C-alpha positions in Angstrom: 140.4 326.9 146.6 139.2 323.5 147.7 136.0 324.1 145.9 137.9 324.9 142.7 137.5 328.6 142.9 140.6 330.7 142.0 141.6 334.1 143.4 144.4 336.4 142.3 148.0 335.2 143.1 148.6 337.9 145.7 145.3 337.1 147.4 146.3 333.4 147.4 149.7 334.0 149.1 148.2 336.6 151.5 145.5 334.1 152.6 147.9 331.1 152.9 151.2 332.7 154.1 150.2 336.2 155.2 152.7 337.5 152.6 152.3 339.4 149.4 155.6 339.7 147.5 156.1 343.2 145.9 156.7 343.5 142.2 160.3 342.8 141.5 162.4 345.6 139.8 163.2 344.2 136.3 166.2 346.4 136.2 167.9 344.1 138.7 167.5 341.2 136.3 169.3 343.2 133.6 171.9 344.6 135.9 173.0 341.1 137.2 173.3 339.9 133.6 175.6 342.8 132.9 177.7 342.0 136.0 177.9 338.4 135.1 178.8 339.1 131.4 181.8 341.2 132.6 183.0 338.8 135.3 182.4 335.3 134.1 185.1 333.6 132.1 184.5 332.3 128.6 183.1 333.6 125.3 179.7 333.7 123.8 176.5 335.2 125.1 176.0 335.9 128.8 173.5 333.0 129.0 176.2 330.7 127.6 178.7 332.0 130.2 176.2 331.4 133.0 175.5 327.9 131.8 179.2 327.1 131.5 179.9 328.5 135.0 177.1 326.5 136.5 178.7 323.3 135.0 182.0 324.2 136.5 180.4 324.4 140.0 179.0 320.8 139.6 179.9 318.3 142.3 181.4 315.1 140.8 179.2 312.1 141.8 182.1 310.2 143.3 182.8 313.1 145.7 179.2 313.9 146.6 178.9 311.7 149.7 182.1 313.1 151.3 181.2 316.7 150.4 177.7 316.4 151.9 178.9 314.5 155.0 181.5 317.1 155.9 179.1 320.0 155.2 176.4 318.3 157.3 178.9 318.0 160.2 179.8 321.7 160.0 176.2 322.8 160.1 175.4 320.3 162.8 178.2 321.6 165.0 176.9 325.2 164.6 173.4 324.0 165.5 174.6 322.3 168.6 176.4 325.4 169.7 173.8 328.0 168.8 170.4 326.2 169.1 171.0 323.9 172.1 170.2 320.8 170.2 171.9 317.6 171.3 174.9 316.2 169.5 173.4 312.8 168.8 170.7 313.9 166.4 172.9 314.6 163.3 171.2 312.9 160.3 172.8 309.9 158.6 173.8 310.7 155.0 173.7 308.4 152.0 173.8 309.0 148.3 171.9 306.9 145.7 170.1 307.1 142.5 166.5 308.0 143.0 163.7 307.3 140.5 163.8 310.8 138.9 166.4 313.5 138.7 163.7 315.9 140.0 163.8 314.2 143.4 166.4 316.0 145.4 166.5 313.7 148.4 164.5 311.0 150.2 164.1 311.2 154.0 163.5 308.4 156.5 162.5 309.1 160.1 163.2 305.9 162.0 162.2 307.2 165.4 162.2 310.1 167.8 162.9 310.6 171.5 162.8 313.9 173.4 166.3 314.9 172.4 167.3 312.3 169.9 166.4 311.8 166.2 167.0 308.7 164.2 167.0 310.2 160.8 168.5 309.4 157.5 168.6 311.4 154.3 169.4 309.9 150.9 170.7 312.5 148.4 170.0 311.8 144.7 173.0 311.1 142.6 170.9 312.0 139.5 170.2 315.6 140.7 172.5 318.3 139.2 174.4 319.2 142.4 176.3 322.5 142.4 178.2 324.2 145.2 175.3 326.5 146.1 172.8 323.6 146.1 174.8 321.7 148.7 174.7 324.8 151.0 171.0 325.2 150.5 169.9 321.6 150.9 172.2 320.9 153.9 171.8 324.1 155.9 168.2 324.9 154.9 166.6 321.4 154.7 168.5 319.9 157.7 170.4 321.8 160.4 170.0 324.5 161.5 166.9 324.7 159.2 164.0 322.4 159.1 165.3 319.5 161.3 166.2 321.9 164.0 162.9 323.7 163.7 161.0 320.4 164.0 163.1 319.3 167.0 162.6 322.5 168.9 158.8 322.4 168.3 158.4 318.8 169.3 160.3 319.4 172.5 158.0 322.4 173.2 155.0 320.2 172.6 156.3 317.7 175.2 157.2 320.5 177.7 154.0 322.5 177.4 151.4 320.0 176.2 150.6 322.3 173.3 149.6 319.8 170.6 149.7 322.4 167.8 153.4 322.6 168.2 153.6 319.2 166.5 151.7 320.4 163.4 153.6 321.8 160.5 151.2 322.7 157.7 152.8 323.4 154.3 150.4 326.1 153.3 150.4 328.4 156.3 152.1 331.4 157.8 154.0 329.2 160.2 155.4 327.4 157.2 156.5 330.6 155.5 158.4 331.4 158.7 160.0 328.0 158.8 161.1 328.2 155.2 162.3 331.8 155.4 164.1 331.4 158.7 165.8 328.2 157.4 167.2 330.2 154.5 168.3 333.0 156.8 169.8 330.6 159.3 172.4 329.6 156.6 173.8 333.2 156.7 173.5 333.3 160.4 175.8 330.3 160.5 178.5 332.4 159.0 177.8 335.5 161.1 175.7 337.1 158.3 179.0 337.5 156.4 179.1 336.4 152.8 182.9 336.2 152.8 182.8 333.7 155.6 180.2 331.6 153.7 182.5 331.6 150.7 185.5 330.6 152.9 183.4 327.6 154.0 182.5 326.7 150.4 186.2 326.9 149.5 187.5 324.8 152.4 184.7 322.2 152.5 183.0 322.0 149.2 185.4 323.2 146.5 188.4 321.4 148.0 186.7 318.1 148.7 184.9 318.1 145.4 188.1 318.8 143.4 186.6 322.0 141.9 189.0 324.8 140.8 189.3 327.0 144.0 190.0 330.1 141.9 186.3 330.1 141.1 185.5 331.1 144.7 186.4 334.7 143.7 183.1 334.7 141.7 180.9 333.1 144.4 179.7 336.4 146.0 178.4 337.5 142.6 177.0 334.0 141.9 175.0 334.1 145.2 173.6 337.5 144.2 172.5 335.9 140.9 170.9 332.9 142.7 168.8 335.2 144.9 167.6 337.2 141.9 166.9 334.0 140.0 164.6 333.0 142.9 162.6 336.1 142.3 162.5 335.3 138.6 160.8 332.0 139.4 158.4 333.9 141.7 157.6 336.2 138.8 156.9 333.3 136.6 154.6 331.5 139.0 152.6 334.7 139.7 152.1 335.6 136.0 151.1 332.0 135.0 148.7 331.9 137.9 147.1 335.2 136.9 147.1 334.2 133.3 149.3 337.1 132.3 151.9 335.0 130.6 151.6 331.9 128.5 153.7 328.8 129.1 156.0 329.9 126.2 156.3 333.5 127.5 157.2 332.3 130.9 159.9 329.9 129.6 161.3 332.7 127.4 161.7 334.9 130.4 163.5 332.1 132.3 165.8 331.4 129.4 166.6 335.1 128.9 168.1 335.2 132.4 169.6 331.6 132.1 167.5 330.4 135.0 166.7 327.4 132.7 168.7 326.2 129.8 168.0 327.4 126.3 167.1 323.8 125.2 164.6 323.3 128.0 161.0 322.7 126.9 158.4 325.4 127.7 156.5 322.8 129.7 159.2 323.0 132.4 157.4 326.0 133.8 154.6 323.8 134.9 157.0 322.2 137.5 157.4 325.7 139.1 153.7 326.4 138.9 152.9 323.1 140.6 153.7 324.7 144.0 152.3 328.1 143.3 153.3 330.0 146.4 156.7 328.3 146.9 158.9 331.3 146.1 156.9 333.6 148.2 157.1 331.3 151.2 160.8 330.7 150.6 162.6 333.6 148.9 160.4 336.5 149.9 159.9 335.0 153.4 163.7 334.8 153.8 164.0 338.5 153.1 161.1 339.3 155.5 162.6 337.3 158.3 166.1 338.8 157.7 164.7 342.4 157.8 162.7 341.6 160.9 165.7 340.0 162.7 167.9 342.9 161.7 165.3 345.4 163.1 164.9 343.8 166.5 168.4 342.5 167.3 171.8 344.1 167.4 174.1 341.1 167.0 174.2 337.6 165.4 174.1 336.0 168.8 170.8 337.8 169.6 169.5 336.5 166.2 170.2 332.9 167.2 168.4 333.4 170.6 165.4 335.0 168.7 165.3 332.2 166.2 165.3 329.5 168.9 162.6 331.4 170.8 160.3 331.6 167.8 160.9 328.0 166.9 159.5 327.1 170.3 156.3 329.2 170.1 153.7 330.9 168.0 154.7 333.3 165.3 153.1 336.0 163.2 154.5 336.6 159.7 152.3 339.7 159.3 153.8 340.9 162.6 157.3 340.3 161.4 156.5 342.1 158.1 155.4 345.3 159.9 158.0 344.8 162.7 155.5 344.7 165.5 155.7 341.0 166.5 157.4 340.1 169.7 157.6 336.4 170.8 
C-alpha cells in the first residue's frame, strides 16, 4: 500500500486488522425500513420520517455541556468500579465551535502520571449531536473506552517494561480490538441490557436536553437502525474501494436508507472512503468482540475482568474470531 499498490478491500482489512467482514444481508436494510415506517411518527416517505426523527433527537446547543458532563460522570463512575481506574482521571469537558462541523471533538493531553491523567476534551458545538451520538462519543471515545484502554496499557508498560504497550497503531489488529471493545463496553456498562441503556438515555440525556421523553419508546428500534446503518457505510467503503460502485451509486444507496440526507452531494461518500477500513475495525470488530466475550464468559462481571485483562496485554483478533484466543 505504501508503494501505491492496491489490493482487494477484504485483503486490505485482513492484512491490517485480521478481519474480513462478511457480506451483509440486504434484506436487513429493507426490513429495518419497514419497521421504522410503521413505528416512526409523521407522514411522508420512510426516509422523511427517519430524517424528522433524527432532528427530534438533536441536543440543543445550550444544553450540550450539561448533558455531556453528566453522561461523562456516569460512564466514569462505571469505569472506576469495573476497571480499577482511579477517580481522579475523569476528563475535563468543554464545548466550543471548532473550525469545521466535521470535527467532532478536540482532545488535549496536558500530562500523565501512573494513575492520573490531565486530559481535556472539547466537543464541537457545530456537530449535529443526537442522543445516540452522545452515548457513542462519551462511552466509546473516553471511559470505559479509549481513555481507559490507554490508561491500562500505559500502566502495564510501567509495571512490566514492555515498551510495545505504549504503542497504539491505528491500522492494526490491536486497534480493531480497541475500537470494537470500546463499542461493546458501552453495552457492558448497562449489563448488556438495551432497556437499561434506554433508561440511562431517558434520565440523563433526554431529561437534561429537554427532549420529549415519550420518544424513548422508539430508542430500541433506533439503536437497531444505527447498527445496520453502520454496516451500510461499510458496504459503501468496500464497493467504492473495489470500484464496484461509482460515487453516485454509493450516495444513492446511503440516501435510500436515510443514512445521509436526500440533499447531500454525492461527494460526501469520499468522507467515508477516506478511512477505508473504519467500519470493519469499528462495527464488525464490535460484533466479533461481543461474540467472543459471550462465548468465553458467563456473566457481565466476567466480561469486565476479561476486558481489563486484554487491555493489559497482547491480543489476537483472529483468535477472538475463531474463539481460540485466551489472554
